[in-house]
N, C-alpha and C positions, 0 to 999 in steps of 0.2 A: 725389231723387226726395220722401225724405222730404223734405229740407232745403223745396222748392217746397209740398206740400201742409200743412206746419206752418202755414208763411206766407199760404199763400191762406186758411188756417183765422184764423189771427188777420187778414186783412183782413176776414171774411164776418164776424166777428166785432166787431171795432171799426166796422163799417159800420153792424149793427145795432142798436148801441148808441148811434150817431150819428145816428141814420135824424131822428130828430124835427128834431135843428139842421140835418140836410142839406138837409129837406126843407120846410124855413126859406129856404132860398138856392134855392127854384123851379126843383130837378132834377128831370125827369120832368113839366113841363108847360111844355119849352120850344119854340120854333116848331121842326115838325119830326118831334115827337111825335104820334102817330096814336090820335086817341081817338074812336071809335064808339060811340055810345050806342041802343040801339033798344029798345023794351019788352021787358021781360025775358031782356035781352044788351047786352052792356056788352061792347068790344076797346078794348085798352090798348096800343101798340108804342109804346115808347118811343127811335126810330130817332137821333135824337140827343144822347140822354143817353147812350146806348150809346157812342158815338164819341164821348162827350167823355170819357167814365170808360175808356176804350180805351187815347184816346191818353196820359192819366194814369198809367196804370196800365204804359204801355208807356213811358214818361221813366223810372220810378219803377223799375222791371228792366234797363233798361238801364245806368243810372249807379250799381246797386244793384249790377249785373253781374262791376263793374268792378273 
């Protein structure tokens, strides 16, 4: 459990530091990401971005666990 928490923390830290670069790649604005904007209200649900990140993390952890 400790190894997982440390790894998750490092991944979050690296993602936060690289966020300006990641946002230039278009993550968060992919087809399938839901954005609803109304007066005084905005809702953003990045479905496609979450699926892509999930697949990438699954592959990383699968190969790292062997």
